[in-house]
C-alpha positions as CSV (number, residue, x, y, z in Angstrom):
1,M,8.9,-2.3,-24.9
2,L,10.3,-4.2,-21.8
3,E,13.3,-1.9,-21.8
4,F,11.1,1.2,-21.9
5,I,9.0,-0.1,-18.9
6,T,12.2,-1.0,-17.0
7,K,13.7,2.4,-17.6
8,Y,10.7,4.5,-16.8
9,F,9.0,2.2,-14.2
10,N,8.7,5.0,-11.7
11,F,6.9,7.4,-14.1
12,I,4.6,4.5,-15.2
13,S,3.7,3.8,-11.6
14,Y,3.1,7.5,-10.9
15,G,0.8,7.6,-13.9
16,F,-1.4,4.8,-12.7
17,E,-1.5,6.2,-9.2
18,L,-2.7,9.5,-10.6
19,F,-5.3,7.7,-12.6
20,A,-6.6,5.9,-9.5
21,M,-6.6,9.2,-7.5
22,I,-8.5,11.1,-10.2
23,T,-11.0,8.3,-10.3
24,A,-11.2,8.4,-6.5
25,L,-11.8,12.1,-6.5
26,F,-14.6,11.8,-9.0
27,S,-16.1,9.1,-6.8
28,I,-16.2,11.0,-3.5
29,R,-19.9,11.9,-3.9
30,K,-20.8,8.4,-4.9
31,Y,-19.2,6.8,-1.8
32,R,-19.8,9.5,0.8
33,G,-21.2,7.9,4.0
34,T,-19.7,4.5,3.2
35,S,-16.5,2.8,4.3
36,T,-15.1,3.2,0.8
37,I,-14.5,6.9,1.5
38,I,-11.7,5.8,3.8
39,F,-10.1,4.1,0.8
40,V,-10.6,7.2,-1.3
41,Y,-8.5,9.1,1.2
42,Y,-6.0,6.3,1.3
43,I,-5.4,6.7,-2.5
44,I,-4.9,10.5,-2.0
45,Y,-2.5,9.8,0.8
46,V,-0.5,7.4,-1.4
47,V,-0.1,10.0,-4.2
48,F,0.9,12.6,-1.7
49,V,3.6,10.4,-0.1
50,E,4.8,9.3,-3.5
51,A,5.1,13.0,-4.5
52,I,7.3,13.7,-1.5
53,G,9.4,10.6,-2.2
54,A,9.8,11.5,-5.9
55,T,11.7,14.7,-4.9
56,F,14.5,12.5,-3.5
57,F,15.0,11.1,-6.9
58,Y,14.3,14.0,-9.2
59,Y,14.3,17.3,-7.2
60,R,16.7,17.0,-4.3
61,S,17.0,20.8,-4.1
62,F,13.4,21.0,-3.0
63,L,13.3,22.9,0.4
64,V,11.7,20.1,2.4
65,T,13.9,17.5,0.8
66,R,17.0,19.5,1.5
67,F,16.0,19.8,5.2
68,L,15.4,16.1,5.5
69,I,18.7,15.2,3.9
70,N,20.5,17.7,6.3
71,I,19.1,16.0,9.4
72,G,20.1,12.5,8.3
73,F,17.5,11.2,5.9
74,N,20.0,10.5,3.2
75,S,18.4,7.4,1.6
76,T,14.9,6.4,0.7
77,A,14.8,3.5,3.1
78,W,13.0,5.6,5.8
79,Y,10.6,6.8,3.2
80,N,9.7,3.3,2.0
81,L,9.0,2.3,5.7
82,F,6.9,5.4,6.3
83,W,4.9,4.6,3.1
84,M,4.4,1.0,4.1
85,F,3.6,1.7,7.8
86,G,1.1,4.4,6.9
87,S,-0.6,2.3,4.2
88,I,-1.0,-0.7,6.5
89,L,-2.5,1.4,9.3
90,F,-4.9,2.9,6.7
91,M,-5.9,-0.6,5.5
92,M,-6.4,-2.0,9.0
93,Y,-8.7,0.9,9.8
94,Y,-10.5,0.4,6.5
95,I,-11.0,-3.3,7.0
96,Y,-12.1,-2.7,10.6
97,N,-15.0,-0.5,9.3
98,L,-16.0,-3.3,6.8
99,L,-16.3,-5.9,9.5
100,N,-19.6,-6.7,11.3
101,N,-18.5,-9.5,13.7
102,K,-17.4,-8.1,17.1
103,K,-15.0,-10.9,17.8
104,T,-13.3,-10.4,14.4
105,K,-13.0,-6.7,15.1
106,I,-11.3,-7.4,18.5
107,I,-8.8,-9.7,16.7
108,L,-8.1,-7.0,14.2
109,K,-7.5,-4.5,17.0
110,A,-5.1,-6.8,18.7
111,I,-3.2,-7.4,15.5
112,S,-3.0,-3.7,14.9
113,V,-1.6,-3.0,18.4
114,L,0.9,-5.8,18.0
115,F,2.1,-4.6,14.6
116,V,2.6,-1.0,15.9
117,L,4.5,-2.3,18.9
118,I,6.8,-4.4,16.7
119,I,7.6,-1.6,14.3
120,L,8.1,1.1,17.0
121,G,10.0,-1.4,19.2
122,H,12.4,-2.2,16.4
123,F,12.8,1.5,15.6
124,F,13.8,2.5,19.1
125,I,16.2,-0.5,19.5
126,Y,17.8,-0.1,16.1
127,P,17.1,3.5,15.0
128,Q,20.0,3.6,12.4
129,V,18.4,0.7,10.5
130,F,15.3,2.9,9.9
131,F,17.5,5.5,8.2
132,K,19.8,3.2,6.2
133,E,18.0,0.1,5.1
134,H,14.6,-1.5,4.5
135,H,14.9,-4.3,7.1
136,A,13.2,-7.6,6.3
137,I,11.2,-7.5,9.6
138,Y,9.2,-4.5,8.3
139,Q,8.3,-6.2,5.1
140,L,7.5,-9.6,6.7
141,S,5.5,-8.1,9.5
142,G,3.6,-5.9,7.1
143,A,2.9,-8.8,4.7
144,L,1.8,-11.1,7.5
145,V,-0.6,-8.4,9.0
146,M,-2.1,-7.7,5.6
147,L,-2.6,-11.4,4.9
148,I,-4.4,-11.9,8.2
149,C,-6.5,-8.8,7.9
150,V,-7.6,-9.5,4.4
151,A,-8.3,-13.2,5.3
152,L,-10.5,-12.0,8.2
153,Y,-12.4,-9.8,5.8
154,L,-12.8,-12.5,3.1
155,L,-14.0,-15.1,5.7
156,E,-16.8,-12.7,6.8
157,F,-17.5,-11.6,3.2
158,I,-17.9,-15.2,2.0
159,K,-20.4,-16.0,4.8
160,S,-22.5,-12.8,4.1
161,D,-25.3,-12.2,1.5
162,V,-23.0,-9.7,-0.2
163,I,-21.0,-12.5,-1.8
164,S,-23.6,-12.8,-4.6
165,K,-22.8,-9.2,-5.5
166,A,-19.1,-9.4,-5.2
167,F,-18.4,-7.7,-8.5
168,N,-20.5,-4.7,-7.4
169,T,-18.7,-4.4,-4.1
170,F,-15.6,-2.1,-4.0
171,S,-14.0,-3.8,-1.0
172,F,-13.8,-7.1,-3.0
173,Y,-11.8,-5.4,-5.8
174,A,-9.6,-3.3,-3.5
175,L,-8.6,-6.0,-1.0
176,S,-8.2,-8.7,-3.6
177,A,-5.8,-6.4,-5.5
178,L,-3.9,-5.5,-2.3
179,L,-3.6,-9.2,-1.4
180,I,-2.1,-10.1,-4.8
181,W,0.2,-7.0,-4.7
182,W,1.7,-8.1,-1.3
183,L,2.1,-11.7,-2.5
184,L,4.0,-10.4,-5.6
185,V,6.3,-7.8,-4.1
186,T,7.2,-9.4,-0.7
187,P,9.5,-12.2,-2.1
188,I,11.4,-9.6,-4.2
189,L,11.8,-7.2,-1.3
190,L,13.2,-10.0,0.9
191,F,16.2,-10.1,-1.4
192,D,16.6,-6.3,-1.6
193,V,20.3,-6.7,-0.5
194,Y,21.0,-7.6,-4.1
195,N,19.4,-4.3,-5.4
196,T,22.8,-2.7,-6.1
197,D,24.9,-1.6,-9.0
198,S,26.7,-4.9,-8.9
199,D,23.6,-6.9,-9.8
200,W,21.7,-5.1,-12.5
201,D,19.7,-8.3,-13.4
202,F,18.1,-8.2,-10.0
203,V,17.6,-4.4,-10.2
204,Y,15.7,-4.8,-13.5
205,L,13.7,-7.8,-12.2
206,K,12.6,-5.7,-9.2
207,R,11.6,-2.8,-11.3
208,R,9.5,-5.0,-13.6
209,V,7.8,-6.8,-10.7
210,F,6.9,-3.5,-9.1
211,V,5.6,-1.8,-12.2
212,F,3.4,-4.7,-13.3
213,A,2.2,-5.2,-9.7
214,N,1.4,-1.5,-9.4
215,I,-0.4,-1.4,-12.8
216,F,-2.5,-4.3,-11.8
217,M,-3.4,-2.9,-8.3
218,Y,-4.2,0.7,-9.3
219,T,-6.2,-0.5,-12.3
220,C,-8.3,-2.7,-10.0
221,F,-8.8,0.2,-7.7
222,A,-10.0,2.4,-10.5
223,I,-12.3,-0.3,-12.0
224,G,-13.7,-1.1,-8.6
225,L,-14.6,2.6,-7.9
226,I,-16.2,2.9,-11.3
227,V,-18.3,-0.3,-11.4
228,S,-19.2,-0.8,-7.8
229,K,-22.7,0.1,-6.5
230,P,-22.7,0.8,-2.8
231,K,-25.9,0.0,-0.9
232,Y,-24.7,-0.4,2.6
233,K,-22.6,1.8,5.0
234,N,-19.9,-0.8,5.4
235,E,-19.2,-1.1,1.7
């Protein structure tokens, strides 16, 4: 069983992503007019980006994929960064819409601007790194930003009256799952230099960590969308 999961980890992850997206699509009407609709669009975005990335592994003759390869995008390092960068921006916007405290919103804005400046600054100084490797600064800055943003949300959430209805609130499911996902995958990505043909033990470990982290996260998203009962706009 473990060997099967390790071998087909990508397809298993794709399956759970599609499951979350289908659930999200059926939930659009339920969450229209609330902050959760932003998260619904985020899940759709993830599946779209994953579909583009999958062509680099399984369908490199695809027209768009061939064009990207011809102009220098030969590895998936740039794609991983694009996925992470877009996801974090989506999440910061989502969390911003959940918050009520003006000071907390200002802090989140400042963190967002700083994060964008760090990523873009590193790209312009070391553009080749973007094309060839998934540099640790991207993962560390992304993990730190997500930890801070989720912490800001949780601090406000705990102090609010909504805490008594946590299991009926989608943001509780979504951000708790995201927080756990980042805590699980960040340590393994920091040692991505060992993800080569010369160290298959690490390759298999990384695949297993990712597939189980993805199963957990996307299942939480789907369950949250199904069981949550939105009553306020910023839910």
